[in-house]
VEXTORRO-64036 format. One line per 10 residues: number of its first residue (from 1); their letters; for each residue x, y, z of N, C-alpha, C. Coordinates in nm, 3 decimals, always signed. Atoms other than C-alpha are relative to their C-alpha. Example, Ala and Ser with C-alpha at 12.3 -4.5 7.8 and 13.67 -1.06 7.14 Angstrom:
1 = as = +0.089 -0.119 +0.000 +1.230 -0.450 +0.780 +0.090 +0.120 +0.000 | -0.082 -0.119 -0.006 +1.367 -0.106 +0.714 -0.077 +0.109 +0.073
//
This chain:
1 = xxxxxxxxxx = -0.090 -0.027 +0.112 +8.740 +6.006 +12.243 -0.061 +0.103 -0.096 | +0.070 -0.093 +0.089 +8.480 +6.183 +12.029 -0.006 +0.139 +0.062 | +0.005 -0.129 -0.070 +8.444 +6.458 +12.293 +0.134 +0.070 -0.006 | -0.136 -0.057 +0.006 +8.822 +6.509 +12.299 +0.029 +0.055 -0.138 | -0.022 -0.045 +0.136 +8.834 +6.536 +11.920 -0.077 +0.129 -0.029 | +0.083 -0.119 +0.020 +8.548 +6.788 +11.914 +0.059 +0.121 +0.071 | -0.062 -0.109 -0.076 +8.718 +6.999 +12.183 +0.124 +0.052 -0.072 | -0.123 -0.040 +0.071 +9.046 +6.998 +11.986 -0.033 +0.082 -0.124 | +0.041 -0.073 +0.121 +8.875 +7.107 +11.663 -0.052 +0.138 +0.035 | +0.055 -0.128 -0.044 +8.686 +7.382 +11.849 +0.111 +0.096 +0.041
11 = xxxxxxxxxx = -0.112 -0.082 -0.045 +9.008 +7.506 +12.008 +0.079 +0.054 -0.118 | -0.073 -0.043 +0.120 +9.183 +7.517 +11.670 -0.076 +0.111 -0.073 | +0.083 -0.101 +0.067 +8.893 +7.713 +11.521 +0.004 +0.133 +0.074 | -0.005 -0.123 -0.081 +8.899 +7.964 +11.809 +0.133 +0.072 -0.021 | -0.132 -0.060 +0.022 +9.275 +8.019 +11.769 +0.009 +0.062 -0.138 | -0.003 -0.051 +0.138 +9.234 +8.060 +11.393 -0.079 +0.130 -0.012 | +0.084 -0.120 +0.007 +8.956 +8.316 +11.438 +0.070 +0.118 +0.065 | -0.072 -0.108 -0.067 +9.163 +8.520 +11.684 +0.115 +0.051 -0.086 | -0.112 -0.040 +0.083 +9.460 +8.519 +11.447 -0.045 +0.073 -0.126 | +0.047 -0.059 +0.124 +9.252 +8.610 +11.144 -0.071 +0.133 +0.021
21 = xxxxxxxxxx = +0.067 -0.127 -0.029 +9.071 +8.899 +11.317 +0.103 +0.113 +0.001 | -0.091 -0.115 +0.003 +9.230 +9.239 +11.256 -0.069 +0.119 +0.067 | +0.054 -0.117 -0.069 +9.178 +9.537 +11.484 +0.040 +0.128 -0.072 | -0.036 -0.129 +0.061 +9.199 +9.905 +11.394 +0.148 +0.032 +0.022 | -0.142 -0.032 -0.007 +9.553 +10.022 +11.320 +0.021 +0.141 +0.053 | -0.035 -0.132 -0.050 +9.729 +10.319 +11.474 -0.003 +0.103 -0.113 | +0.003 -0.110 +0.097 +9.691 +10.655 +11.300 +0.141 +0.059 -0.010 | -0.135 -0.051 +0.023 +10.022 +10.766 +11.146 -0.008 +0.144 -0.051 | -0.005 -0.140 +0.040 +10.097 +11.139 +11.119 +0.144 +0.042 -0.026 | -0.130 -0.059 +0.027 +10.390 +11.326 +10.967 -0.010 +0.152 +0.016
31 = xxxxxxxxxx = +0.000 -0.143 -0.027 +10.473 +11.677 +11.087 +0.134 +0.058 -0.042 | -0.129 -0.056 +0.041 +10.738 +11.899 +10.924 +0.084 +0.046 +0.119 | -0.091 -0.051 -0.103 +11.043 +11.970 +11.139 +0.022 +0.150 -0.014 | -0.015 -0.142 +0.031 +11.061 +12.311 +10.976 -0.090 +0.083 +0.090 | +0.079 -0.082 -0.093 +10.947 +12.584 +11.214 -0.092 +0.099 -0.073 | +0.079 -0.102 +0.069 +10.824 +12.841 +10.963 -0.091 -0.063 -0.106 | +0.093 +0.065 +0.093 +10.551 +12.624 +10.810 -0.120 +0.090 -0.026 | +0.128 -0.065 +0.029 +10.239 +12.753 +10.643 -0.112 -0.097 +0.037 | +0.114 +0.083 -0.035 +9.896 +12.627 +10.746 -0.115 +0.025 -0.097 | +0.114 -0.010 +0.090 +9.604 +12.555 +10.518 -0.103 -0.105 +0.040
41 = xxxxxxxxxx = +0.108 +0.089 -0.043 +9.279 +12.407 +10.656 +0.051 -0.114 +0.088 | -0.049 +0.098 -0.096 +9.462 +12.231 +10.939 +0.120 -0.080 -0.046 | -0.115 +0.073 +0.053 +9.743 +12.100 +10.718 +0.124 +0.089 +0.003 | -0.126 -0.075 -0.004 +10.101 +12.214 +10.788 +0.079 -0.027 -0.127 | -0.066 +0.010 +0.130 +10.295 +12.283 +10.470 +0.143 +0.052 +0.011 | -0.141 -0.038 +0.002 +10.674 +12.284 +10.448 +0.034 +0.059 -0.137 | -0.038 -0.068 +0.124 +10.831 +12.513 +10.187 +0.151 +0.011 -0.008 | -0.143 -0.019 +0.025 +11.178 +12.515 +10.035 +0.018 +0.025 -0.149 | -0.023 -0.032 +0.140 +11.331 +12.635 +9.710 +0.148 -0.013 -0.035 | -0.136 +0.012 +0.052 +11.638 +12.591 +9.494 -0.003 +0.037 -0.146
51 = xxxxxxxxxx = -0.009 -0.045 +0.139 +11.735 +12.763 +9.169 -0.133 +0.055 -0.052 | +0.128 -0.056 +0.042 +11.393 +12.929 +9.164 -0.114 -0.100 -0.008 | +0.104 +0.103 -0.002 +11.201 +12.601 +9.193 -0.048 -0.014 +0.144 | +0.057 -0.001 -0.134 +10.968 +12.611 +9.493 -0.085 -0.126 +0.021 | +0.080 +0.117 -0.039 +10.833 +12.298 +9.661 -0.077 +0.035 +0.127 | +0.086 -0.012 -0.118 +10.539 +12.327 +9.900 -0.063 -0.138 +0.023 | +0.039 +0.139 -0.024 +10.467 +11.990 +10.062 -0.073 -0.012 +0.133 | +0.077 +0.026 -0.121 +10.201 +11.890 +10.313 -0.039 -0.147 +0.007 | +0.043 +0.139 -0.018 +10.131 +11.546 +10.457 -0.152 -0.003 +0.016 | +0.145 +0.014 -0.008 +9.772 +11.437 +10.408 -0.039 -0.111 +0.097
61 = xxxxxxxxxx = +0.038 +0.113 -0.084 +9.728 +11.088 +10.557 +0.071 -0.126 -0.048 | -0.051 +0.131 +0.039 +9.831 +10.724 +10.544 -0.118 -0.092 -0.028 | +0.107 +0.090 +0.041 +9.604 +10.483 +10.356 +0.062 -0.123 -0.065 | -0.049 +0.125 +0.058 +9.672 +10.116 +10.277 +0.153 -0.004 -0.003 | -0.146 +0.001 -0.015 +10.031 +10.152 +10.401 +0.070 +0.087 -0.104 | -0.060 -0.097 +0.091 +10.096 +10.447 +10.171 -0.012 +0.139 +0.061 | +0.006 -0.142 -0.037 +10.187 +10.805 +10.260 -0.065 +0.078 -0.114 | +0.059 -0.091 +0.097 +9.971 +11.062 +10.086 +0.052 +0.141 +0.029 | -0.049 -0.136 -0.012 +10.136 +11.399 +10.027 -0.069 +0.090 -0.102 | +0.045 -0.103 +0.094 +10.002 +11.718 +9.870 +0.120 +0.083 -0.040
71 = xxxxxxxxxx = -0.112 -0.076 +0.054 +10.258 +11.886 +9.645 -0.051 +0.120 -0.079 | +0.019 -0.116 +0.087 +10.253 +12.235 +9.500 +0.139 +0.043 -0.045 | -0.133 -0.028 +0.055 +10.548 +12.303 +9.270 -0.010 +0.123 -0.090 | +0.003 -0.127 +0.073 +10.621 +12.650 +9.132 +0.135 +0.022 -0.067 | -0.123 -0.030 +0.074 +10.876 +12.742 +8.865 +0.018 +0.151 -0.011 | -0.033 -0.143 +0.006 +11.016 +13.090 +8.932 +0.137 +0.023 -0.067 | -0.128 -0.015 +0.068 +11.334 +13.023 +8.736 -0.023 +0.056 -0.140 | +0.013 -0.054 +0.137 +11.408 +13.149 +8.385 +0.005 -0.110 -0.105 | -0.003 +0.113 +0.093 +11.399 +12.798 +8.231 -0.106 -0.103 +0.038 | +0.092 +0.111 -0.034 +11.148 +12.513 +8.204 +0.076 -0.109 +0.075
81 = xxxxxxxxxx = -0.060 +0.110 -0.075 +11.212 +12.217 +8.434 -0.090 -0.122 -0.010 | +0.076 +0.125 +0.006 +11.108 +11.853 +8.406 -0.030 -0.047 +0.141 | +0.043 +0.054 -0.129 +10.908 +11.737 +8.706 -0.038 -0.146 -0.021 | +0.023 +0.144 +0.014 +10.919 +11.358 +8.737 -0.017 -0.060 +0.140 | +0.023 +0.051 -0.137 +10.756 +11.209 +9.051 +0.076 -0.128 +0.030 | -0.076 +0.123 -0.026 +10.948 +10.883 +9.005 +0.140 +0.031 +0.052 | -0.130 -0.040 -0.054 +11.260 +11.079 +9.102 -0.012 +0.047 +0.146 | +0.020 -0.036 -0.141 +11.105 +11.181 +9.436 +0.028 -0.123 +0.085 | -0.032 +0.113 -0.087 +11.224 +10.967 +9.725 +0.006 +0.048 +0.145 | -0.023 -0.037 -0.140 +11.270 +10.957 +10.101 +0.093 -0.101 +0.067
91 = xxxxxxxxxx = -0.079 +0.085 -0.088 +11.502 +10.817 +10.363 -0.067 -0.002 +0.136 | +0.063 +0.015 -0.132 +11.377 +10.686 +10.697 +0.107 -0.014 +0.107 | -0.094 +0.003 -0.113 +11.553 +10.729 +11.034 -0.075 -0.037 +0.127 | +0.060 +0.025 -0.130 +11.493 +10.609 +11.387 +0.016 +0.124 +0.088 | -0.001 -0.117 -0.089 +11.469 +10.840 +11.690 +0.142 +0.047 +0.034 | -0.141 -0.037 -0.024 +11.852 +10.836 +11.724 +0.069 +0.045 -0.129 | -0.047 -0.047 +0.130 +11.888 +10.949 +11.363 +0.086 -0.102 -0.073 | -0.064 +0.106 +0.076 +12.019 +10.612 +11.248 -0.087 -0.032 -0.121 | +0.077 +0.023 +0.122 +11.918 +10.548 +10.889 -0.061 -0.140 +0.000 | +0.073 +0.126 -0.001 +11.659 +10.271 +10.846 -0.020 -0.059 -0.140
101 = xxxxxxxxxx = +0.021 +0.045 +0.137 +11.658 +10.241 +10.467 +0.135 -0.024 -0.067 | -0.125 +0.029 +0.072 +11.936 +10.069 +10.271 +0.009 +0.081 -0.128 | +0.009 -0.087 +0.117 +11.821 +10.253 +9.960 -0.120 +0.092 +0.021 | +0.111 -0.094 -0.015 +11.592 +10.552 +9.932 -0.128 -0.060 -0.059 | +0.131 +0.053 +0.042 +11.221 +10.473 +9.894 -0.059 +0.094 -0.105 | +0.049 -0.081 +0.111 +11.086 +10.593 +9.561 -0.151 +0.022 +0.009 | +0.144 -0.027 +0.011 +10.748 +10.754 +9.503 -0.064 -0.098 -0.097 | +0.074 +0.092 +0.087 +10.483 +10.540 +9.338 -0.024 +0.068 -0.135 | +0.010 -0.053 +0.136 +10.477 +10.587 +8.960 -0.146 +0.004 -0.045 | +0.142 -0.005 +0.042 +10.132 +10.714 +8.854 -0.022 -0.060 -0.139
111 = xxxxxxxxxx = +0.018 +0.056 +0.135 +10.192 +10.606 +8.492 -0.012 -0.151 +0.007 | +0.012 +0.145 -0.016 +10.244 +10.246 +8.602 -0.135 -0.038 +0.059 | +0.131 +0.027 -0.060 +9.932 +10.260 +8.818 -0.110 +0.012 -0.105 | +0.101 -0.019 +0.104 +9.728 +10.394 +8.525 +0.005 -0.113 -0.102 | -0.014 +0.111 +0.094 +9.870 +10.126 +8.292 -0.061 -0.128 +0.058 | +0.056 +0.119 -0.064 +9.778 +9.852 +8.541 -0.154 +0.005 +0.001 | +0.146 -0.016 +0.001 +9.424 +9.992 +8.565 -0.054 -0.021 -0.142 | +0.042 +0.019 +0.139 +9.398 +10.005 +8.184 -0.002 -0.148 -0.037 | -0.002 +0.145 +0.027 +9.496 +9.637 +8.169 -0.123 -0.067 +0.062 | +0.118 +0.057 -0.066 +9.223 +9.551 +8.421 -0.128 +0.038 -0.073
121 = xxxxxxxxxx = +0.119 -0.044 +0.074 +8.969 +9.758 +8.228 -0.016 -0.077 -0.130 | +0.006 +0.078 +0.123 +9.057 +9.575 +7.907 -0.056 -0.139 +0.026 | +0.051 +0.133 -0.036 +8.993 +9.242 +8.079 -0.149 +0.006 +0.033 | +0.142 -0.013 -0.035 +8.660 +9.367 +8.218 -0.086 +0.025 -0.124 | +0.077 -0.022 +0.124 +8.549 +9.489 +7.872 -0.017 -0.131 -0.075 | +0.010 +0.130 +0.067 +8.628 +9.146 +7.729 -0.103 -0.088 +0.070 | +0.099 +0.078 -0.074 +8.423 +8.984 +8.006 -0.142 +0.047 -0.032 | +0.133 -0.054 +0.030 +8.132 +9.218 +7.931 -0.050 -0.051 -0.135 | +0.039 +0.052 +0.131 +8.131 +9.109 +7.564 -0.032 -0.149 +0.009 | +0.025 +0.144 -0.014 +8.156 +8.744 +7.664 -0.131 -0.027 +0.074
131 = xxxxxxxxxx = +0.124 +0.019 -0.075 +7.868 +8.785 +7.910 -0.122 +0.009 -0.091 | +0.114 -0.015 +0.091 +7.641 +8.895 +7.625 -0.030 -0.131 -0.071 | +0.020 +0.127 +0.069 +7.697 +8.574 +7.432 -0.042 -0.110 +0.095 | +0.036 +0.103 -0.098 +7.682 +8.357 +7.743 -0.144 +0.017 +0.046 | +0.138 -0.026 -0.045 +7.355 +8.525 +7.847 -0.101 -0.055 -0.100 | +0.091 +0.052 +0.102 +7.191 +8.435 +7.515 -0.007 -0.153 +0.005 | -0.002 +0.147 -0.011 +7.303 +8.072 +7.548 -0.075 -0.044 +0.126 | +0.064 +0.036 -0.127 +7.191 +8.062 +7.913 -0.151 +0.014 -0.008 | +0.145 -0.019 +0.015 +6.849 +8.202 +7.824 -0.061 -0.114 -0.080 | +0.049 +0.112 +0.080 +6.810 +7.933 +7.558 -0.008 -0.129 +0.079
141 = xxxxxxxxxx = +0.000 +0.120 -0.083 +6.903 +7.658 +7.804 -0.115 +0.004 +0.099 | +0.109 -0.013 -0.098 +6.657 +7.792 +8.064 -0.136 -0.025 -0.065 | +0.127 +0.018 +0.070 +6.377 +7.802 +7.808 -0.020 -0.148 -0.034 | +0.010 +0.142 +0.039 +6.456 +7.449 +7.689 -0.033 -0.089 +0.119 | +0.027 +0.083 -0.118 +6.462 +7.300 +8.038 -0.138 +0.030 +0.056 | +0.134 -0.036 -0.046 +6.146 +7.491 +8.127 -0.107 -0.071 -0.078 | +0.097 +0.069 +0.085 +5.959 +7.346 +7.829 -0.001 -0.150 +0.029 | -0.012 +0.144 -0.026 +6.092 +6.999 +7.907 -0.072 -0.041 +0.128 | +0.063 +0.035 -0.128 +5.973 +7.003 +8.266 -0.150 +0.024 -0.002 | +0.144 -0.026 +0.010 +5.634 +7.153 +8.177 -0.071 -0.112 -0.075
151 = xxxxxxxxxx = +0.063 +0.107 +0.080 +5.567 +6.881 +7.921 +0.011 -0.136 +0.066 | -0.016 +0.126 -0.074 +5.669 +6.616 +8.173 -0.099 -0.001 +0.117 | +0.100 +0.008 -0.106 +5.389 +6.502 +8.405 +0.060 -0.040 +0.135 | -0.063 +0.045 -0.125 +5.639 +6.385 +8.666 +0.046 +0.121 +0.081 | -0.038 -0.119 -0.079 +5.657 +6.653 +8.940 +0.140 -0.010 +0.059 | -0.134 +0.016 -0.056 +5.986 +6.506 +9.062 +0.108 +0.062 -0.090 | -0.098 -0.057 +0.092 +6.157 +6.653 +8.756 -0.001 +0.153 -0.003 | +0.007 -0.146 -0.001 +6.063 +7.011 +8.840 +0.133 +0.064 +0.037 | -0.128 -0.058 -0.044 +6.405 +7.062 +9.004 +0.102 +0.008 -0.114 | -0.094 -0.001 +0.112 +6.568 +7.009 +8.664 +0.003 +0.134 -0.073
161 = xxxxxxxxxx = -0.001 -0.134 +0.061 +6.478 +7.363 +8.563 +0.132 +0.071 +0.034 | -0.126 -0.074 -0.022 +6.789 +7.580 +8.523 -0.028 +0.149 +0.014 | +0.010 -0.146 -0.017 +6.845 +7.944 +8.617 +0.133 +0.065 -0.041 | -0.130 -0.047 +0.046 +7.160 +8.006 +8.418 -0.002 +0.148 -0.039 | +0.007 -0.139 +0.044 +7.039 +8.338 +8.277 +0.014 +0.096 +0.118 | -0.011 -0.086 -0.118 +6.995 +8.489 +8.624 +0.143 +0.004 +0.053 | -0.138 +0.005 -0.051 +7.342 +8.372 +8.728 +0.094 +0.082 -0.088 | -0.087 -0.077 +0.090 +7.506 +8.519 +8.418 -0.028 +0.150 +0.013 | +0.032 -0.141 -0.019 +7.320 +8.846 +8.476 +0.065 +0.054 +0.127 | -0.066 -0.041 -0.124 +7.452 +8.860 +8.833 +0.149 +0.025 -0.024
171 = xxxxxxxxxx = -0.142 -0.017 +0.032 +7.805 +8.812 +8.702 +0.023 +0.126 -0.083 | -0.013 -0.118 +0.085 +7.751 +9.082 +8.441 -0.013 +0.128 +0.081 | +0.019 -0.117 -0.086 +7.626 +9.329 +8.703 +0.125 +0.024 +0.085 | -0.122 -0.013 -0.081 +7.927 +9.258 +8.927 +0.116 +0.052 -0.084 | -0.106 -0.046 +0.090 +8.161 +9.306 +8.630 -0.017 +0.148 -0.033 | +0.027 -0.141 +0.033 +7.992 +9.636 +8.542 +0.035 +0.091 +0.118 | -0.032 -0.080 -0.119 +8.028 +9.764 +8.901 +0.151 +0.012 +0.019 | -0.146 -0.004 -0.010 +8.397 +9.670 +8.909 +0.059 +0.092 -0.106 | -0.046 -0.088 +0.108 +8.446 +9.848 +8.575 -0.021 +0.147 +0.037 | +0.029 -0.137 -0.044 +8.281 +10.161 +8.715 +0.102 +0.046 +0.105
181 = xxxxxxxxxx = -0.098 -0.034 -0.102 +8.512 +10.154 +9.018 +0.139 +0.023 -0.060 | -0.130 -0.014 +0.065 +8.818 +10.107 +8.797 +0.009 +0.131 -0.079 | +0.000 -0.126 +0.076 +8.719 +10.400 +8.575 +0.016 +0.121 +0.093 | -0.013 -0.108 -0.098 +8.683 +10.623 +8.881 +0.143 +0.006 +0.054 | -0.137 +0.005 -0.050 +9.019 +10.506 +9.016 +0.098 +0.053 -0.104 | -0.088 -0.049 +0.107 +9.183 +10.573 +8.680 -0.007 +0.152 -0.011 | +0.018 -0.145 +0.008 +9.036 +10.922 +8.670 +0.071 +0.071 +0.116 | -0.069 -0.059 -0.115 +9.170 +10.992 +9.020 +0.150 +0.005 -0.022 | -0.144 +0.003 +0.027 +9.521 +10.884 +8.923 +0.038 +0.097 -0.111 | -0.033 -0.084 +0.114 +9.508 +11.075 +8.597 -0.014 +0.149 +0.031
191 = xxxxxxxxxx = +0.033 -0.140 -0.020 +9.362 +11.401 +8.730 +0.053 +0.059 +0.131 | -0.028 -0.052 -0.134 +9.471 +11.427 +9.095 +0.144 -0.016 +0.046 | -0.137 +0.026 -0.042 +9.839 +11.329 +9.099 +0.099 +0.088 -0.074 | -0.111 -0.063 +0.071 +10.169 +11.491 +9.012 +0.050 -0.100 -0.102 | -0.047 +0.087 +0.107 +10.258 +11.338 +8.674 +0.115 +0.067 -0.075 | -0.119 -0.051 +0.070 +10.567 +11.375 +8.458 -0.039 +0.115 -0.093 | +0.041 -0.123 +0.068 +10.545 +11.729 +8.324 +0.118 +0.094 -0.017 | -0.095 -0.111 +0.019 +10.766 +11.996 +8.172 -0.067 +0.126 +0.050 | +0.061 -0.116 -0.065 +10.688 +12.290 +8.398 +0.068 +0.127 -0.050 | -0.056 -0.121 +0.058 +10.736 +12.619 +8.217 +0.019 +0.110 +0.104
201 = xxxxxxxxxx = -0.027 -0.111 -0.090 +10.857 +12.942 +8.375 -0.130 +0.068 +0.043 | +0.115 -0.070 -0.059 +10.607 +13.115 +8.606 -0.129 -0.081 -0.004 | +0.115 +0.089 -0.010 +10.377 +12.813 +8.606 +0.015 -0.087 +0.125 | -0.002 +0.088 -0.117 +10.282 +12.582 +8.892 -0.086 -0.122 -0.028 | +0.083 +0.119 +0.009 +10.133 +12.237 +8.936 -0.027 -0.052 +0.140 | +0.042 +0.047 -0.133 +9.948 +12.078 +9.225 -0.058 -0.140 -0.013 | +0.056 +0.134 +0.003 +9.865 +11.717 +9.305 +0.054 -0.088 +0.111 | -0.040 +0.099 -0.100 +9.910 +11.407 +9.517 +0.126 -0.073 -0.045 | -0.113 +0.089 +0.021 +10.230 +11.208 +9.552 -0.008 -0.108 +0.107 | +0.016 +0.113 -0.092 +10.225 +10.862 +9.711 +0.134 -0.073 +0.017
211 = xxxxxxxxxx = -0.120 +0.078 -0.032 +10.505 +10.671 +9.883 -0.041 -0.123 +0.080 | +0.017 +0.110 -0.095 +10.519 +10.325 +10.041 +0.037 +0.048 +0.140 | -0.019 -0.051 -0.136 +10.496 +10.387 +10.416 +0.097 -0.087 +0.079 | -0.082 +0.069 -0.099 +10.741 +10.295 +10.691 -0.046 +0.047 +0.138 | +0.063 -0.049 -0.123 +10.525 +10.331 +11.003 +0.086 -0.012 +0.125 | -0.085 +0.017 -0.118 +10.803 +10.223 +11.242 +0.116 +0.100 +0.005 | -0.104 -0.102 +0.000 +11.037 +10.507 +11.144 -0.040 +0.116 +0.089 | +0.026 -0.120 -0.082 +11.070 +10.820 +11.358 +0.009 +0.127 -0.084 | -0.021 -0.118 +0.084 +11.184 +11.062 +11.087 -0.002 -0.044 -0.146 | +0.004 +0.021 +0.144 +11.109 +11.075 +10.715 +0.062 +0.123 -0.066
221 = xxxxxxxxxx = -0.066 -0.111 +0.069 +11.340 +11.286 +10.499 -0.028 -0.010 -0.150 | +0.030 -0.003 +0.144 +11.201 +11.373 +10.155 +0.120 +0.052 -0.077 | -0.108 -0.041 +0.090 +11.452 +11.405 +9.872 -0.063 +0.039 -0.133 | +0.068 -0.053 +0.118 +11.326 +11.627 +9.590 +0.102 +0.064 -0.093 | -0.107 -0.047 +0.087 +11.556 +11.680 +9.291 -0.032 +0.132 -0.070 | +0.004 -0.120 +0.083 +11.623 +12.015 +9.128 +0.132 +0.003 -0.075 | -0.121 +0.015 +0.081 +11.870 +11.970 +8.844 +0.094 -0.101 +0.066 | -0.097 +0.093 -0.058 +12.182 +11.818 +9.004 +0.003 +0.006 +0.152 | +0.004 -0.014 -0.146 +12.090 +11.912 +9.362 -0.127 -0.062 +0.056 | +0.117 +0.056 -0.067 +11.836 +11.792 +9.620 -0.053 +0.097 +0.105
231 = xxxxxxxxxx = +0.066 -0.065 -0.112 +11.586 +11.972 +9.837 -0.035 -0.108 +0.101 | +0.028 +0.096 -0.106 +11.557 +11.791 +10.171 -0.103 +0.058 +0.096 | +0.103 -0.040 -0.096 +11.248 +11.812 +10.391 -0.019 -0.111 +0.101 | +0.013 +0.101 -0.105 +11.231 +11.632 +10.725 -0.137 +0.010 +0.068 | +0.129 +0.010 -0.068 +10.908 +11.515 +10.887 +0.015 -0.094 +0.119 | +0.007 +0.088 -0.116 +10.863 +11.374 +11.237 -0.124 -0.088 -0.012 | +0.113 +0.095 +0.011 +10.646 +11.063 +11.238 -0.048 -0.039 +0.140 | +0.059 +0.039 -0.127 +10.409 +10.992 +11.525 -0.116 -0.095 -0.027 | +0.112 +0.092 +0.008 +10.152 +10.721 +11.592 -0.104 +0.037 +0.107 | +0.109 -0.032 -0.093 +9.815 +10.778 +11.756 -0.093 -0.121 +0.010
241 = xxx = +0.088 +0.113 -0.024 +9.595 +10.513 +11.912 -0.135 +0.023 -0.069 | +0.132 -0.016 +0.062 +9.269 +10.448 +11.723 -0.113 +0.012 +0.102 | +0.104 -0.006 -0.103 +9.084 +10.450 +12.059 +0.011 +0.129 +0.080
//
């Protein structure tokens, strides 16, 4: 009976391990359907314009189920134009050109991402201040228990010594490292993305735009607004084995 129980538990653990293991995912690529693309360091760039507003768009890669695009937007019109990445969207289609999205998929809002990071940074700063006070208390406790055990002739009480200060320092270091990572991430979102901007005449802007990915689609059609019209750019989606 005991052997049967052990075998059952082992089998359950093996199944759980197989289910929890994740292998490398397929590499997703998007290639413009447009024939007259430009190439820059191996990246194909689709270009289209409307009312003097030029969009140059190249697919970079897919990371964490997000499409990364490089955008270069040029204003050759005679008026400023508001560029708002939250108005960028795409529609997904299968290989038979049947639409796969009930509503268009919007680009990720960099302002919301930055706000979420700022909230996390505020929490980490509060933890850093709290760690200072906790560290002083922990050091006092460690000193007190150390004196108590030294003045006690019973060696069995040596284990009563505490190491709270070391533990609080470890937590403080981890918090500081997370804060550093968050600051870097915030800087990337702030400096490297297309953000809401009034683009004046004869000026351009360049940056990343991120979309939630649909890796099972065959065609991705970007929808880029210019006043009351839309520029449409189609990309063929392919998957490549990681092996």
